[in-house]
Chimera marker file (.cmm) of the C-alpha trace (Angstrom):
<marker_set name="trace">
<marker id="1" x="0.000" y="0.000" z="0.000" r="1" g="1" b="0" radius="0.5"/>
<marker id="2" x="1.185" y="3.455" z="-0.861" r="1" g="1" b="0" radius="0.5"/>
<marker id="3" x="-0.060" y="6.278" z="1.356" r="1" g="1" b="0" radius="0.5"/>
<marker id="4" x="-0.443" y="9.761" z="-0.079" r="1" g="1" b="0" radius="0.5"/>
<marker id="5" x="0.727" y="12.369" z="2.417" r="1" g="1" b="0" radius="0.5"/>
<marker id="6" x="-1.569" y="15.041" z="0.996" r="1" g="1" b="0" radius="0.5"/>
<marker id="7" x="-4.588" y="12.914" z="1.912" r="1" g="1" b="0" radius="0.5"/>
<marker id="8" x="-3.245" y="12.419" z="5.439" r="1" g="1" b="0" radius="0.5"/>
<marker id="9" x="-3.038" y="16.132" z="6.128" r="1" g="1" b="0" radius="0.5"/>
<marker id="10" x="-6.809" y="16.507" z="5.644" r="1" g="1" b="0" radius="0.5"/>
<marker id="11" x="-7.586" y="14.364" z="8.721" r="1" g="1" b="0" radius="0.5"/>
<marker id="12" x="-5.394" y="13.410" z="11.664" r="1" g="1" b="0" radius="0.5"/>
<marker id="13" x="-6.542" y="9.739" z="11.790" r="1" g="1" b="0" radius="0.5"/>
<marker id="14" x="-7.040" y="7.145" z="9.044" r="1" g="1" b="0" radius="0.5"/>
<marker id="15" x="-7.762" y="3.433" z="9.104" r="1" g="1" b="0" radius="0.5"/>
<marker id="16" x="-6.988" y="1.087" z="6.204" r="1" g="1" b="0" radius="0.5"/>
<marker id="17" x="-7.290" y="-2.636" z="5.647" r="1" g="1" b="0" radius="0.5"/>
<marker id="18" x="-5.378" y="-4.554" z="2.999" r="1" g="1" b="0" radius="0.5"/>
<marker id="19" x="-4.681" y="-8.083" z="1.813" r="1" g="1" b="0" radius="0.5"/>
<marker id="20" x="-0.976" y="-8.344" z="1.059" r="1" g="1" b="0" radius="0.5"/>
<marker id="21" x="0.738" y="-10.262" z="-1.704" r="1" g="1" b="0" radius="0.5"/>
<marker id="22" x="4.467" y="-10.530" z="-1.150" r="1" g="1" b="0" radius="0.5"/>
<marker id="23" x="6.961" y="-10.766" z="-3.986" r="1" g="1" b="0" radius="0.5"/>
<marker id="24" x="8.256" y="-14.265" z="-4.681" r="1" g="1" b="0" radius="0.5"/>
<marker id="25" x="11.911" y="-13.200" z="-4.407" r="1" g="1" b="0" radius="0.5"/>
<marker id="26" x="11.250" y="-11.691" z="-0.964" r="1" g="1" b="0" radius="0.5"/>
<marker id="27" x="9.646" y="-14.883" z="0.327" r="1" g="1" b="0" radius="0.5"/>
<marker id="28" x="12.597" y="-16.940" z="-0.907" r="1" g="1" b="0" radius="0.5"/>
<marker id="29" x="14.724" y="-15.174" z="1.730" r="1" g="1" b="0" radius="0.5"/>
<marker id="30" x="12.817" y="-17.081" z="4.448" r="1" g="1" b="0" radius="0.5"/>
<marker id="31" x="14.602" y="-20.315" z="5.412" r="1" g="1" b="0" radius="0.5"/>
<marker id="32" x="12.398" y="-23.428" z="5.186" r="1" g="1" b="0" radius="0.5"/>
<marker id="33" x="9.545" y="-21.440" z="3.583" r="1" g="1" b="0" radius="0.5"/>
<marker id="34" x="7.011" y="-23.487" z="1.617" r="1" g="1" b="0" radius="0.5"/>
<marker id="35" x="4.039" y="-21.241" z="0.785" r="1" g="1" b="0" radius="0.5"/>
<marker id="36" x="1.976" y="-18.276" z="1.935" r="1" g="1" b="0" radius="0.5"/>
<marker id="37" x="-1.667" y="-19.040" z="2.647" r="1" g="1" b="0" radius="0.5"/>
<marker id="38" x="-2.703" y="-15.444" z="3.315" r="1" g="1" b="0" radius="0.5"/>
<marker id="39" x="-1.459" y="-12.149" z="4.678" r="1" g="1" b="0" radius="0.5"/>
<marker id="40" x="-3.635" y="-9.286" z="5.851" r="1" g="1" b="0" radius="0.5"/>
<marker id="41" x="-2.819" y="-5.932" z="7.404" r="1" g="1" b="0" radius="0.5"/>
<marker id="42" x="-4.856" y="-3.453" z="9.425" r="1" g="1" b="0" radius="0.5"/>
<marker id="43" x="-3.243" y="-0.032" z="9.291" r="1" g="1" b="0" radius="0.5"/>
<marker id="44" x="-3.859" y="2.970" z="11.534" r="1" g="1" b="0" radius="0.5"/>
<marker id="45" x="-2.273" y="6.237" z="10.448" r="1" g="1" b="0" radius="0.5"/>
<marker id="46" x="-1.991" y="9.391" z="12.533" r="1" g="1" b="0" radius="0.5"/>
<marker id="47" x="-0.623" y="12.692" z="11.311" r="1" g="1" b="0" radius="0.5"/>
<marker id="48" x="1.155" y="14.617" z="14.077" r="1" g="1" b="0" radius="0.5"/>
<marker id="49" x="2.962" y="17.819" z="13.052" r="1" g="1" b="0" radius="0.5"/>
<marker id="50" x="5.499" y="16.645" z="10.445" r="1" g="1" b="0" radius="0.5"/>
<marker id="51" x="5.503" y="13.093" z="11.813" r="1" g="1" b="0" radius="0.5"/>
<marker id="52" x="3.343" y="10.329" z="10.402" r="1" g="1" b="0" radius="0.5"/>
<marker id="53" x="2.736" y="7.453" z="12.804" r="1" g="1" b="0" radius="0.5"/>
<marker id="54" x="1.791" y="4.180" z="11.107" r="1" g="1" b="0" radius="0.5"/>
<marker id="55" x="0.666" y="1.280" z="13.271" r="1" g="1" b="0" radius="0.5"/>
<marker id="56" x="0.472" y="-2.029" z="11.398" r="1" g="1" b="0" radius="0.5"/>
<marker id="57" x="-1.318" y="-5.157" z="12.631" r="1" g="1" b="0" radius="0.5"/>
<marker id="58" x="-0.162" y="-8.072" z="10.471" r="1" g="1" b="0" radius="0.5"/>
<marker id="59" x="-1.916" y="-11.424" z="10.372" r="1" g="1" b="0" radius="0.5"/>
<marker id="60" x="-0.562" y="-14.190" z="8.138" r="1" g="1" b="0" radius="0.5"/>
<marker id="61" x="-0.411" y="-17.946" z="7.732" r="1" g="1" b="0" radius="0.5"/>
<marker id="62" x="2.667" y="-19.543" z="6.224" r="1" g="1" b="0" radius="0.5"/>
<marker id="63" x="3.376" y="-23.132" z="5.380" r="1" g="1" b="0" radius="0.5"/>
<marker id="64" x="6.864" y="-23.855" z="6.666" r="1" g="1" b="0" radius="0.5"/>
<marker id="65" x="9.052" y="-26.927" z="6.833" r="1" g="1" b="0" radius="0.5"/>
<marker id="66" x="9.582" y="-28.137" z="10.394" r="1" g="1" b="0" radius="0.5"/>
<marker id="67" x="13.149" y="-27.613" z="11.581" r="1" g="1" b="0" radius="0.5"/>
<marker id="68" x="13.069" y="-31.095" z="13.115" r="1" g="1" b="0" radius="0.5"/>
<marker id="69" x="11.351" y="-33.291" z="10.527" r="1" g="1" b="0" radius="0.5"/>
<marker id="70" x="11.176" y="-31.097" z="7.387" r="1" g="1" b="0" radius="0.5"/>
<marker id="71" x="7.442" y="-31.867" z="7.187" r="1" g="1" b="0" radius="0.5"/>
<marker id="72" x="5.147" y="-29.025" z="6.201" r="1" g="1" b="0" radius="0.5"/>
<marker id="73" x="3.454" y="-27.295" z="9.147" r="1" g="1" b="0" radius="0.5"/>
<marker id="74" x="1.192" y="-24.266" z="9.441" r="1" g="1" b="0" radius="0.5"/>
<marker id="75" x="2.799" y="-21.237" z="11.084" r="1" g="1" b="0" radius="0.5"/>
<marker id="76" x="0.238" y="-18.578" z="12.088" r="1" g="1" b="0" radius="0.5"/>
<marker id="77" x="1.632" y="-15.089" z="12.626" r="1" g="1" b="0" radius="0.5"/>
<marker id="78" x="0.035" y="-12.155" z="14.417" r="1" g="1" b="0" radius="0.5"/>
<marker id="79" x="2.263" y="-9.161" z="14.936" r="1" g="1" b="0" radius="0.5"/>
<marker id="80" x="2.107" y="-5.405" z="15.264" r="1" g="1" b="0" radius="0.5"/>
<marker id="81" x="4.559" y="-2.561" z="15.148" r="1" g="1" b="0" radius="0.5"/>
<marker id="82" x="4.650" y="1.218" z="14.931" r="1" g="1" b="0" radius="0.5"/>
<marker id="83" x="6.642" y="3.055" z="12.263" r="1" g="1" b="0" radius="0.5"/>
<marker id="84" x="7.372" y="6.780" z="12.361" r="1" g="1" b="0" radius="0.5"/>
<marker id="85" x="7.910" y="8.673" z="9.114" r="1" g="1" b="0" radius="0.5"/>
<marker id="86" x="9.066" y="12.227" z="8.586" r="1" g="1" b="0" radius="0.5"/>
<marker id="87" x="10.121" y="14.385" z="5.651" r="1" g="1" b="0" radius="0.5"/>
<marker id="88" x="11.828" y="16.900" z="7.922" r="1" g="1" b="0" radius="0.5"/>
<marker id="89" x="15.546" y="16.205" z="8.358" r="1" g="1" b="0" radius="0.5"/>
<marker id="90" x="15.735" y="18.425" z="11.448" r="1" g="1" b="0" radius="0.5"/>
<marker id="91" x="13.220" y="16.185" z="13.248" r="1" g="1" b="0" radius="0.5"/>
<marker id="92" x="14.898" y="12.938" z="12.252" r="1" g="1" b="0" radius="0.5"/>
<marker id="93" x="16.117" y="10.536" z="14.938" r="1" g="1" b="0" radius="0.5"/>
<marker id="94" x="17.164" y="6.879" z="14.857" r="1" g="1" b="0" radius="0.5"/>
<marker id="95" x="13.608" y="5.549" z="15.288" r="1" g="1" b="0" radius="0.5"/>
<marker id="96" x="12.208" y="7.463" z="12.318" r="1" g="1" b="0" radius="0.5"/>
<marker id="97" x="12.109" y="6.676" z="8.629" r="1" g="1" b="0" radius="0.5"/>
<marker id="98" x="12.849" y="9.514" z="6.275" r="1" g="1" b="0" radius="0.5"/>
<marker id="99" x="10.830" y="9.960" z="3.090" r="1" g="1" b="0" radius="0.5"/>
<marker id="100" x="11.387" y="12.702" z="0.551" r="1" g="1" b="0" radius="0.5"/>
<marker id="101" x="8.407" y="12.238" z="-1.736" r="1" g="1" b="0" radius="0.5"/>
<marker id="102" x="4.715" y="12.773" z="-1.247" r="1" g="1" b="0" radius="0.5"/>
<marker id="103" x="4.059" y="9.046" z="-0.830" r="1" g="1" b="0" radius="0.5"/>
<marker id="104" x="4.983" y="6.393" z="1.706" r="1" g="1" b="0" radius="0.5"/>
<marker id="105" x="5.298" y="2.799" z="0.503" r="1" g="1" b="0" radius="0.5"/>
<marker id="106" x="4.336" y="0.380" z="3.296" r="1" g="1" b="0" radius="0.5"/>
<marker id="107" x="5.519" y="-2.785" z="1.521" r="1" g="1" b="0" radius="0.5"/>
<marker id="108" x="9.007" y="-2.684" z="3.157" r="1" g="1" b="0" radius="0.5"/>
<marker id="109" x="7.288" y="-2.323" z="6.556" r="1" g="1" b="0" radius="0.5"/>
<marker id="110" x="5.061" y="-5.339" z="5.843" r="1" g="1" b="0" radius="0.5"/>
<marker id="111" x="8.070" y="-7.410" z="4.816" r="1" g="1" b="0" radius="0.5"/>
<marker id="112" x="10.060" y="-6.265" z="7.854" r="1" g="1" b="0" radius="0.5"/>
<marker id="113" x="7.209" y="-7.188" z="10.183" r="1" g="1" b="0" radius="0.5"/>
<marker id="114" x="6.721" y="-10.595" z="8.560" r="1" g="1" b="0" radius="0.5"/>
<marker id="115" x="10.423" y="-11.494" z="8.607" r="1" g="1" b="0" radius="0.5"/>
<marker id="116" x="10.905" y="-10.376" z="12.200" r="1" g="1" b="0" radius="0.5"/>
<marker id="117" x="7.887" y="-12.443" z="13.319" r="1" g="1" b="0" radius="0.5"/>
<marker id="118" x="9.133" y="-15.794" z="12.043" r="1" g="1" b="0" radius="0.5"/>
<marker id="119" x="10.807" y="-17.811" z="14.812" r="1" g="1" b="0" radius="0.5"/>
<marker id="120" x="14.257" y="-19.292" z="14.248" r="1" g="1" b="0" radius="0.5"/>
<marker id="121" x="12.983" y="-22.771" z="15.158" r="1" g="1" b="0" radius="0.5"/>
<marker id="122" x="9.526" y="-24.207" z="14.698" r="1" g="1" b="0" radius="0.5"/>
<marker id="123" x="8.287" y="-27.751" z="15.063" r="1" g="1" b="0" radius="0.5"/>
<marker id="124" x="4.942" y="-29.435" z="14.628" r="1" g="1" b="0" radius="0.5"/>
<marker id="125" x="3.974" y="-32.340" z="16.842" r="1" g="1" b="0" radius="0.5"/>
<marker id="126" x="6.500" y="-32.607" z="19.684" r="1" g="1" b="0" radius="0.5"/>
<marker id="127" x="6.512" y="-36.429" z="19.439" r="1" g="1" b="0" radius="0.5"/>
<marker id="128" x="7.217" y="-36.413" z="15.715" r="1" g="1" b="0" radius="0.5"/>
<marker id="129" x="10.958" y="-37.144" z="15.628" r="1" g="1" b="0" radius="0.5"/>
<marker id="130" x="12.765" y="-38.242" z="12.452" r="1" g="1" b="0" radius="0.5"/>
<marker id="131" x="13.755" y="-41.880" z="12.114" r="1" g="1" b="0" radius="0.5"/>
<marker id="132" x="15.187" y="-44.281" z="9.581" r="1" g="1" b="0" radius="0.5"/>
<marker id="133" x="16.294" y="-47.848" z="9.171" r="1" g="1" b="0" radius="0.5"/>
<marker id="134" x="18.314" y="-48.701" z="12.261" r="1" g="1" b="0" radius="0.5"/>
<marker id="135" x="18.230" y="-45.202" z="13.791" r="1" g="1" b="0" radius="0.5"/>
<marker id="136" x="15.857" y="-42.730" z="15.387" r="1" g="1" b="0" radius="0.5"/>
<marker id="137" x="15.945" y="-39.408" z="17.204" r="1" g="1" b="0" radius="0.5"/>
<marker id="138" x="14.556" y="-39.583" z="20.731" r="1" g="1" b="0" radius="0.5"/>
<marker id="139" x="13.974" y="-37.073" z="23.509" r="1" g="1" b="0" radius="0.5"/>
<marker id="140" x="16.303" y="-36.826" z="26.473" r="1" g="1" b="0" radius="0.5"/>
<marker id="141" x="13.623" y="-38.306" z="28.763" r="1" g="1" b="0" radius="0.5"/>
<marker id="142" x="13.175" y="-41.287" z="26.462" r="1" g="1" b="0" radius="0.5"/>
<marker id="143" x="16.951" y="-41.737" z="26.327" r="1" g="1" b="0" radius="0.5"/>
<marker id="144" x="17.188" y="-41.812" z="30.138" r="1" g="1" b="0" radius="0.5"/>
<marker id="145" x="14.334" y="-44.348" z="30.362" r="1" g="1" b="0" radius="0.5"/>
<marker id="146" x="15.968" y="-46.632" z="27.812" r="1" g="1" b="0" radius="0.5"/>
<marker id="147" x="19.376" y="-46.251" z="29.438" r="1" g="1" b="0" radius="0.5"/>
<marker id="148" x="17.956" y="-47.291" z="32.806" r="1" g="1" b="0" radius="0.5"/>
<marker id="149" x="15.976" y="-50.150" z="31.277" r="1" g="1" b="0" radius="0.5"/>
<marker id="150" x="18.990" y="-51.561" z="29.392" r="1" g="1" b="0" radius="0.5"/>
<marker id="151" x="21.483" y="-51.212" z="32.257" r="1" g="1" b="0" radius="0.5"/>
<marker id="152" x="21.883" y="-54.577" z="34.057" r="1" g="1" b="0" radius="0.5"/>
<marker id="153" x="23.155" y="-52.774" z="37.151" r="1" g="1" b="0" radius="0.5"/>
<marker id="154" x="20.261" y="-50.303" z="37.425" r="1" g="1" b="0" radius="0.5"/>
<marker id="155" x="18.357" y="-52.538" z="39.868" r="1" g="1" b="0" radius="0.5"/>
<marker id="156" x="21.452" y="-52.862" z="42.100" r="1" g="1" b="0" radius="0.5"/>
<marker id="157" x="22.012" y="-49.086" z="42.018" r="1" g="1" b="0" radius="0.5"/>
<marker id="158" x="18.383" y="-48.461" z="42.944" r="1" g="1" b="0" radius="0.5"/>
<marker id="159" x="18.610" y="-50.890" z="45.914" r="1" g="1" b="0" radius="0.5"/>
<marker id="160" x="21.890" y="-49.276" z="47.044" r="1" g="1" b="0" radius="0.5"/>
<marker id="161" x="20.289" y="-45.821" z="46.986" r="1" g="1" b="0" radius="0.5"/>
<marker id="162" x="17.322" y="-47.095" z="49.006" r="1" g="1" b="0" radius="0.5"/>
<marker id="163" x="19.674" y="-48.611" z="51.604" r="1" g="1" b="0" radius="0.5"/>
<marker id="164" x="21.540" y="-45.284" z="52.003" r="1" g="1" b="0" radius="0.5"/>
<marker id="165" x="18.303" y="-43.459" z="52.747" r="1" g="1" b="0" radius="0.5"/>
<link id1="1" id2="2" r="1" g="1" b="0" radius="0.2"/>
<link id1="2" id2="3" r="1" g="1" b="0" radius="0.2"/>
<link id1="3" id2="4" r="1" g="1" b="0" radius="0.2"/>
<link id1="4" id2="5" r="1" g="1" b="0" radius="0.2"/>
<link id1="5" id2="6" r="1" g="1" b="0" radius="0.2"/>
<link id1="6" id2="7" r="1" g="1" b="0" radius="0.2"/>
<link id1="7" id2="8" r="1" g="1" b="0" radius="0.2"/>
<link id1="8" id2="9" r="1" g="1" b="0" radius="0.2"/>
<link id1="9" id2="10" r="1" g="1" b="0" radius="0.2"/>
<link id1="10" id2="11" r="1" g="1" b="0" radius="0.2"/>
<link id1="11" id2="12" r="1" g="1" b="0" radius="0.2"/>
<link id1="12" id2="13" r="1" g="1" b="0" radius="0.2"/>
<link id1="13" id2="14" r="1" g="1" b="0" radius="0.2"/>
<link id1="14" id2="15" r="1" g="1" b="0" radius="0.2"/>
<link id1="15" id2="16" r="1" g="1" b="0" radius="0.2"/>
<link id1="16" id2="17" r="1" g="1" b="0" radius="0.2"/>
<link id1="17" id2="18" r="1" g="1" b="0" radius="0.2"/>
<link id1="18" id2="19" r="1" g="1" b="0" radius="0.2"/>
<link id1="19" id2="20" r="1" g="1" b="0" radius="0.2"/>
<link id1="20" id2="21" r="1" g="1" b="0" radius="0.2"/>
<link id1="21" id2="22" r="1" g="1" b="0" radius="0.2"/>
<link id1="22" id2="23" r="1" g="1" b="0" radius="0.2"/>
<link id1="23" id2="24" r="1" g="1" b="0" radius="0.2"/>
<link id1="24" id2="25" r="1" g="1" b="0" radius="0.2"/>
<link id1="25" id2="26" r="1" g="1" b="0" radius="0.2"/>
<link id1="26" id2="27" r="1" g="1" b="0" radius="0.2"/>
<link id1="27" id2="28" r="1" g="1" b="0" radius="0.2"/>
<link id1="28" id2="29" r="1" g="1" b="0" radius="0.2"/>
<link id1="29" id2="30" r="1" g="1" b="0" radius="0.2"/>
<link id1="30" id2="31" r="1" g="1" b="0" radius="0.2"/>
<link id1="31" id2="32" r="1" g="1" b="0" radius="0.2"/>
<link id1="32" id2="33" r="1" g="1" b="0" radius="0.2"/>
<link id1="33" id2="34" r="1" g="1" b="0" radius="0.2"/>
<link id1="34" id2="35" r="1" g="1" b="0" radius="0.2"/>
<link id1="35" id2="36" r="1" g="1" b="0" radius="0.2"/>
<link id1="36" id2="37" r="1" g="1" b="0" radius="0.2"/>
<link id1="37" id2="38" r="1" g="1" b="0" radius="0.2"/>
<link id1="38" id2="39" r="1" g="1" b="0" radius="0.2"/>
<link id1="39" id2="40" r="1" g="1" b="0" radius="0.2"/>
<link id1="40" id2="41" r="1" g="1" b="0" radius="0.2"/>
<link id1="41" id2="42" r="1" g="1" b="0" radius="0.2"/>
<link id1="42" id2="43" r="1" g="1" b="0" radius="0.2"/>
<link id1="43" id2="44" r="1" g="1" b="0" radius="0.2"/>
<link id1="44" id2="45" r="1" g="1" b="0" radius="0.2"/>
<link id1="45" id2="46" r="1" g="1" b="0" radius="0.2"/>
<link id1="46" id2="47" r="1" g="1" b="0" radius="0.2"/>
<link id1="47" id2="48" r="1" g="1" b="0" radius="0.2"/>
<link id1="48" id2="49" r="1" g="1" b="0" radius="0.2"/>
<link id1="49" id2="50" r="1" g="1" b="0" radius="0.2"/>
<link id1="50" id2="51" r="1" g="1" b="0" radius="0.2"/>
<link id1="51" id2="52" r="1" g="1" b="0" radius="0.2"/>
<link id1="52" id2="53" r="1" g="1" b="0" radius="0.2"/>
<link id1="53" id2="54" r="1" g="1" b="0" radius="0.2"/>
<link id1="54" id2="55" r="1" g="1" b="0" radius="0.2"/>
<link id1="55" id2="56" r="1" g="1" b="0" radius="0.2"/>
<link id1="56" id2="57" r="1" g="1" b="0" radius="0.2"/>
<link id1="57" id2="58" r="1" g="1" b="0" radius="0.2"/>
<link id1="58" id2="59" r="1" g="1" b="0" radius="0.2"/>
<link id1="59" id2="60" r="1" g="1" b="0" radius="0.2"/>
<link id1="60" id2="61" r="1" g="1" b="0" radius="0.2"/>
<link id1="61" id2="62" r="1" g="1" b="0" radius="0.2"/>
<link id1="62" id2="63" r="1" g="1" b="0" radius="0.2"/>
<link id1="63" id2="64" r="1" g="1" b="0" radius="0.2"/>
<link id1="64" id2="65" r="1" g="1" b="0" radius="0.2"/>
<link id1="65" id2="66" r="1" g="1" b="0" radius="0.2"/>
<link id1="66" id2="67" r="1" g="1" b="0" radius="0.2"/>
<link id1="67" id2="68" r="1" g="1" b="0" radius="0.2"/>
<link id1="68" id2="69" r="1" g="1" b="0" radius="0.2"/>
<link id1="69" id2="70" r="1" g="1" b="0" radius="0.2"/>
<link id1="70" id2="71" r="1" g="1" b="0" radius="0.2"/>
<link id1="71" id2="72" r="1" g="1" b="0" radius="0.2"/>
<link id1="72" id2="73" r="1" g="1" b="0" radius="0.2"/>
<link id1="73" id2="74" r="1" g="1" b="0" radius="0.2"/>
<link id1="74" id2="75" r="1" g="1" b="0" radius="0.2"/>
<link id1="75" id2="76" r="1" g="1" b="0" radius="0.2"/>
<link id1="76" id2="77" r="1" g="1" b="0" radius="0.2"/>
<link id1="77" id2="78" r="1" g="1" b="0" radius="0.2"/>
<link id1="78" id2="79" r="1" g="1" b="0" radius="0.2"/>
<link id1="79" id2="80" r="1" g="1" b="0" radius="0.2"/>
<link id1="80" id2="81" r="1" g="1" b="0" radius="0.2"/>
<link id1="81" id2="82" r="1" g="1" b="0" radius="0.2"/>
<link id1="82" id2="83" r="1" g="1" b="0" radius="0.2"/>
<link id1="83" id2="84" r="1" g="1" b="0" radius="0.2"/>
<link id1="84" id2="85" r="1" g="1" b="0" radius="0.2"/>
<link id1="85" id2="86" r="1" g="1" b="0" radius="0.2"/>
<link id1="86" id2="87" r="1" g="1" b="0" radius="0.2"/>
<link id1="87" id2="88" r="1" g="1" b="0" radius="0.2"/>
<link id1="88" id2="89" r="1" g="1" b="0" radius="0.2"/>
<link id1="89" id2="90" r="1" g="1" b="0" radius="0.2"/>
<link id1="90" id2="91" r="1" g="1" b="0" radius="0.2"/>
<link id1="91" id2="92" r="1" g="1" b="0" radius="0.2"/>
<link id1="92" id2="93" r="1" g="1" b="0" radius="0.2"/>
<link id1="93" id2="94" r="1" g="1" b="0" radius="0.2"/>
<link id1="94" id2="95" r="1" g="1" b="0" radius="0.2"/>
<link id1="95" id2="96" r="1" g="1" b="0" radius="0.2"/>
<link id1="96" id2="97" r="1" g="1" b="0" radius="0.2"/>
<link id1="97" id2="98" r="1" g="1" b="0" radius="0.2"/>
<link id1="98" id2="99" r="1" g="1" b="0" radius="0.2"/>
<link id1="99" id2="100" r="1" g="1" b="0" radius="0.2"/>
<link id1="100" id2="101" r="1" g="1" b="0" radius="0.2"/>
<link id1="101" id2="102" r="1" g="1" b="0" radius="0.2"/>
<link id1="102" id2="103" r="1" g="1" b="0" radius="0.2"/>
<link id1="103" id2="104" r="1" g="1" b="0" radius="0.2"/>
<link id1="104" id2="105" r="1" g="1" b="0" radius="0.2"/>
<link id1="105" id2="106" r="1" g="1" b="0" radius="0.2"/>
<link id1="106" id2="107" r="1" g="1" b="0" radius="0.2"/>
<link id1="107" id2="108" r="1" g="1" b="0" radius="0.2"/>
<link id1="108" id2="109" r="1" g="1" b="0" radius="0.2"/>
<link id1="109" id2="110" r="1" g="1" b="0" radius="0.2"/>
<link id1="110" id2="111" r="1" g="1" b="0" radius="0.2"/>
<link id1="111" id2="112" r="1" g="1" b="0" radius="0.2"/>
<link id1="112" id2="113" r="1" g="1" b="0" radius="0.2"/>
<link id1="113" id2="114" r="1" g="1" b="0" radius="0.2"/>
<link id1="114" id2="115" r="1" g="1" b="0" radius="0.2"/>
<link id1="115" id2="116" r="1" g="1" b="0" radius="0.2"/>
<link id1="116" id2="117" r="1" g="1" b="0" radius="0.2"/>
<link id1="117" id2="118" r="1" g="1" b="0" radius="0.2"/>
<link id1="118" id2="119" r="1" g="1" b="0" radius="0.2"/>
<link id1="119" id2="120" r="1" g="1" b="0" radius="0.2"/>
<link id1="120" id2="121" r="1" g="1" b="0" radius="0.2"/>
<link id1="121" id2="122" r="1" g="1" b="0" radius="0.2"/>
<link id1="122" id2="123" r="1" g="1" b="0" radius="0.2"/>
<link id1="123" id2="124" r="1" g="1" b="0" radius="0.2"/>
<link id1="124" id2="125" r="1" g="1" b="0" radius="0.2"/>
<link id1="125" id2="126" r="1" g="1" b="0" radius="0.2"/>
<link id1="126" id2="127" r="1" g="1" b="0" radius="0.2"/>
<link id1="127" id2="128" r="1" g="1" b="0" radius="0.2"/>
<link id1="128" id2="129" r="1" g="1" b="0" radius="0.2"/>
<link id1="129" id2="130" r="1" g="1" b="0" radius="0.2"/>
<link id1="130" id2="131" r="1" g="1" b="0" radius="0.2"/>
<link id1="131" id2="132" r="1" g="1" b="0" radius="0.2"/>
<link id1="132" id2="133" r="1" g="1" b="0" radius="0.2"/>
<link id1="133" id2="134" r="1" g="1" b="0" radius="0.2"/>
<link id1="134" id2="135" r="1" g="1" b="0" radius="0.2"/>
<link id1="135" id2="136" r="1" g="1" b="0" radius="0.2"/>
<link id1="136" id2="137" r="1" g="1" b="0" radius="0.2"/>
<link id1="137" id2="138" r="1" g="1" b="0" radius="0.2"/>
<link id1="138" id2="139" r="1" g="1" b="0" radius="0.2"/>
<link id1="139" id2="140" r="1" g="1" b="0" radius="0.2"/>
<link id1="140" id2="141" r="1" g="1" b="0" radius="0.2"/>
<link id1="141" id2="142" r="1" g="1" b="0" radius="0.2"/>
<link id1="142" id2="143" r="1" g="1" b="0" radius="0.2"/>
<link id1="143" id2="144" r="1" g="1" b="0" radius="0.2"/>
<link id1="144" id2="145" r="1" g="1" b="0" radius="0.2"/>
<link id1="145" id2="146" r="1" g="1" b="0" radius="0.2"/>
<link id1="146" id2="147" r="1" g="1" b="0" radius="0.2"/>
<link id1="147" id2="148" r="1" g="1" b="0" radius="0.2"/>
<link id1="148" id2="149" r="1" g="1" b="0" radius="0.2"/>
<link id1="149" id2="150" r="1" g="1" b="0" radius="0.2"/>
<link id1="150" id2="151" r="1" g="1" b="0" radius="0.2"/>
<link id1="151" id2="152" r="1" g="1" b="0" radius="0.2"/>
<link id1="152" id2="153" r="1" g="1" b="0" radius="0.2"/>
<link id1="153" id2="154" r="1" g="1" b="0" radius="0.2"/>
<link id1="154" id2="155" r="1" g="1" b="0" radius="0.2"/>
<link id1="155" id2="156" r="1" g="1" b="0" radius="0.2"/>
<link id1="156" id2="157" r="1" g="1" b="0" radius="0.2"/>
<link id1="157" id2="158" r="1" g="1" b="0" radius="0.2"/>
<link id1="158" id2="159" r="1" g="1" b="0" radius="0.2"/>
<link id1="159" id2="160" r="1" g="1" b="0" radius="0.2"/>
<link id1="160" id2="161" r="1" g="1" b="0" radius="0.2"/>
<link id1="161" id2="162" r="1" g="1" b="0" radius="0.2"/>
<link id1="162" id2="163" r="1" g="1" b="0" radius="0.2"/>
<link id1="163" id2="164" r="1" g="1" b="0" radius="0.2"/>
<link id1="164" id2="165" r="1" g="1" b="0" radius="0.2"/>
</marker_set>
């Protein structure tokens, strides 16, 4: 969405709603990305004396590959952030975005919000570990259970610990 600054100066508050379609090359930057089911943004814009405050509420659903099993899982995202824009260089600080034209393109903000909302690690079913012929990945708890079960001295150690108590 491109916001016209002339329109913003007529009223101090605006509300927009938009379905977003991201560029394919931008989505390829996401590790383990499979597909985008939908992305929607609710935008609130306030004009405050040479500063334009844009609050974006992003809701999206992505199909991602699990970092554990590489199976496709649904990753819902709900995120919000506030962006401050100004065309005045005297007012500019590190939290503001400078624009020099009469329009503000929100696509980079949408992409920033989407990318920053994706976790580094995501898994589906916690019990869904990869396995193969002659090998499997197990949890630490399962490992400890099997270790105790397969240790011929575990019964002796348990009796010794009971005697000490």
